[in-house]
SEDRENSE-975224 format. One record per residue (C-alpha): x, y, z; residue in three letters; chain. Coordinates in nm, 4 decimals, m for minus. Layout:
// residues N
{{X Y Z} "ALA" "A"}
...
//
This chain:
// residues 136
{{10.4041 15.6491 8.4698} "MET" "A"}
{{10.7469 15.4885 8.5472} "TRP" "A"}
{{10.8277 15.5419 8.1708} "LEU" "A"}
{{10.8062 15.9136 8.2202} "LEU" "A"}
{{10.9810 15.9447 8.5559} "TYR" "A"}
{{11.2732 15.7637 8.3890} "ALA" "A"}
{{11.2793 15.9855 8.1165} "GLY" "A"}
{{11.3120 16.2873 8.3265} "LEU" "A"}
{{11.5703 16.1357 8.5133} "ALA" "A"}
{{11.7366 16.0760 8.2054} "ALA" "A"}
{{11.6773 16.4554 8.1175} "LEU" "A"}
{{11.7761 16.6016 8.4466} "PHE" "A"}
{{12.0844 16.3469 8.4413} "ALA" "A"}
{{12.1954 16.4963 8.1045} "ALA" "A"}
{{12.1794 16.8507 8.2367} "LEU" "A"}
{{12.3574 16.7392 8.5510} "THR" "A"}
{{12.6407 16.6124 8.3252} "ALA" "A"}
{{12.6270 16.9485 8.1264} "ILE" "A"}
{{12.6003 17.1599 8.4096} "LEU" "A"}
{{12.8770 17.0081 8.6436} "ALA" "A"}
{{13.1287 17.0032 8.3798} "LYS" "A"}
{{13.0509 17.3967 8.3178} "ALA" "A"}
{{13.1115 17.4339 8.7038} "GLY" "A"}
{{13.4005 17.2128 8.6972} "LEU" "A"}
{{13.6017 17.4654 8.5350} "GLU" "A"}
{{13.8704 17.6376 8.7969} "GLY" "A"}
{{13.6926 17.4295 9.0763} "VAL" "A"}
{{13.8556 17.1049 9.2940} "ASN" "A"}
{{13.6084 16.8274 9.1755} "PRO" "A"}
{{13.5458 16.7388 9.5588} "ASN" "A"}
{{13.4335 17.0798 9.6753} "LEU" "A"}
{{13.1991 17.0800 9.3709} "ALA" "A"}
{{13.0411 16.7593 9.4819} "LEU" "A"}
{{13.0261 16.8584 9.8293} "ALA" "A"}
{{12.8219 17.1780 9.7074} "LEU" "A"}
{{12.6109 16.9431 9.4637} "ARG" "A"}
{{12.5567 16.6878 9.7237} "THR" "A"}
{{12.4233 16.9634 9.9874} "THR" "A"}
{{12.1716 17.0829 9.7050} "VAL" "A"}
{{12.0462 16.7406 9.6657} "VAL" "A"}
{{12.0656 16.6442 10.0200} "LEU" "A"}
{{11.8223 16.9803 10.0929} "ALA" "A"}
{{11.5703 16.8671 9.8044} "LEU" "A"}
{{11.5610 16.5205 9.8999} "ALA" "A"}
{{11.4401 16.5963 10.2383} "TRP" "A"}
{{11.2327 16.9049 10.1203} "LEU" "A"}
{{11.0550 16.6399 9.8629} "ALA" "A"}
{{10.9994 16.3900 10.2053} "ALA" "A"}
{{10.8783 16.6400 10.4235} "PHE" "A"}
{{10.6151 16.7918 10.1491} "LEU" "A"}
{{10.4643 16.4630 10.0881} "SER" "A"}
{{10.4888 16.3281 10.4684} "GLY" "A"}
{{10.7212 16.0550 10.4069} "ALA" "A"}
{{10.9678 16.1894 10.6840} "GLN" "A"}
{{10.7090 16.0149 10.9212} "ARG" "A"}
{{10.7942 15.6793 10.8558} "GLU" "A"}
{{11.1552 15.7170 10.9056} "PHE" "A"}
{{11.1018 15.5909 11.2688} "LEU" "A"}
{{10.9800 15.2505 11.1315} "ILE" "A"}
{{11.2061 15.1743 10.8864} "LEU" "A"}
{{11.3304 14.8133 10.8957} "ASP" "A"}
{{11.6787 14.7599 10.9887} "ARG" "A"}
{{11.7307 14.5325 10.6600} "ARG" "A"}
{{11.5945 14.8359 10.4481} "ALA" "A"}
{{11.8235 15.0820 10.6382} "LEU" "A"}
{{12.1264 14.8787 10.5585} "ILE" "A"}
{{12.0451 14.8472 10.2251} "PHE" "A"}
{{11.9637 15.2059 10.1858} "LEU" "A"}
{{12.2915 15.2991 10.3612} "VAL" "A"}
{{12.4789 15.1031 10.1516} "MET" "A"}
{{12.3358 15.2379 9.8299} "SER" "A"}
{{12.3998 15.5901 9.9655} "GLY" "A"}
{{12.7724 15.4577 10.0002} "LEU" "A"}
{{12.7581 15.3392 9.6237} "ALA" "A"}
{{12.6033 15.6861 9.4967} "THR" "A"}
{{12.8809 15.8356 9.6902} "GLY" "A"}
{{13.1493 15.6719 9.5392} "PHE" "A"}
{{12.9963 15.6761 9.1779} "SER" "A"}
{{12.9556 16.0771 9.2085} "TRP" "A"}
{{13.3156 16.1050 9.3607} "LEU" "A"}
{{13.4685 15.9241 9.0366} "PHE" "A"}
{{13.2167 16.0728 8.8095} "TYR" "A"}
{{13.3450 16.4281 8.9301} "PHE" "A"}
{{13.6943 16.3474 8.9044} "GLN" "A"}
{{13.6235 16.1849 8.5469} "ALA" "A"}
{{13.4353 16.4978 8.4486} "LEU" "A"}
{{13.7009 16.7225 8.5619} "LYS" "A"}
{{13.9792 16.5436 8.3810} "HIS" "A"}
{{13.7879 16.4402 8.0427} "GLY" "A"}
{{13.5235 16.5444 7.7888} "PRO" "A"}
{{13.1828 16.4955 7.9093} "VAL" "A"}
{{13.1177 16.3457 7.5676} "SER" "A"}
{{13.3223 16.0554 7.6627} "LYS" "A"}
{{13.2699 16.0550 8.0392} "VAL" "A"}
{{12.8769 16.0324 8.0189} "ALA" "A"}
{{12.8672 15.7256 7.7840} "PRO" "A"}
{{13.1361 15.5504 7.9966} "VAL" "A"}
{{12.9320 15.6195 8.3028} "ASP" "A"}
{{12.6161 15.4722 8.1514} "LYS" "A"}
{{12.7924 15.1430 8.1390} "LEU" "A"}
{{12.6105 15.1295 8.4541} "SER" "A"}
{{12.3047 15.0085 8.2652} "VAL" "A"}
{{12.4617 14.7265 8.1691} "VAL" "A"}
{{12.6251 14.6555 8.4759} "LEU" "A"}
{{12.2974 14.7043 8.6241} "THR" "A"}
{{12.1254 14.4335 8.4123} "ILE" "A"}
{{12.3762 14.1956 8.5088} "ILE" "A"}
{{12.3822 14.2766 8.9053} "LEU" "A"}
{{11.9692 14.2404 8.9014} "ALA" "A"}
{{12.0108 13.8836 8.7387} "ALA" "A"}
{{12.2802 13.7656 8.9930} "ILE" "A"}
{{12.1329 13.9116 9.3058} "PHE" "A"}
{{11.7739 13.9635 9.2271} "LEU" "A"}
{{11.7168 13.7010 9.0049} "GLY" "A"}
{{11.5648 13.9174 8.7340} "GLU" "A"}
{{11.5235 13.7430 8.4008} "GLN" "A"}
{{11.7519 13.8690 8.0844} "VAL" "A"}
{{11.5538 13.8084 7.7840} "SER" "A"}
{{11.7031 13.8119 7.4436} "GLN" "A"}
{{11.5615 14.1387 7.3894} "LYS" "A"}
{{11.7405 14.2837 7.7058} "THR" "A"}
{{12.0852 14.0997 7.6127} "ALA" "A"}
{{12.0486 14.2458 7.2796} "LEU" "A"}
{{11.9907 14.6015 7.4132} "GLY" "A"}
{{12.2936 14.5501 7.6541} "CYS" "A"}
{{12.5041 14.4350 7.3505} "GLY" "A"}
{{12.3849 14.7591 7.1227} "LEU" "A"}
{{12.4807 14.9707 7.4158} "LEU" "A"}
{{12.8400 14.7984 7.4486} "LEU" "A"}
{{12.8494 14.8415 7.0982} "ALA" "A"}
{{12.7859 15.2285 7.0990} "GLY" "A"}
{{13.0055 15.2950 7.3765} "LEU" "A"}
{{13.2860 15.1380 7.1723} "TRP" "A"}
{{13.1826 15.3642 6.8669} "VAL" "A"}
{{13.1855 15.6661 7.0901} "LEU" "A"}
{{13.5234 15.6136 7.2512} "LEU" "A"}
//
């Protein structure tokens, strides 16, 4: 099931890049990001309420809350820089560089979460880096 969700995430991420680039014409990227984030916030809370997950908010562990807030800050900075990059560069170049996050995530997961990096995963990272080099 996770693979289906990941595939759908990739599809909607691709649409995000295309739609954002189209929407940025003549628009300040910070304003565009604020508008998009408002929509994401509403959708996220709608999903939480529809699933009943909002009831768990008051029992969130302090450690989880700290990490989720830090993740939110990282997401915010990622989006700020992404929208600036989209505003000033071609989406066909910006999106592949943004996907360098895949390689960085694997490295950081190994360092901070102790996840194993198999030879197959290392090869995949190498191929992603080679692909990025070719695309740029």
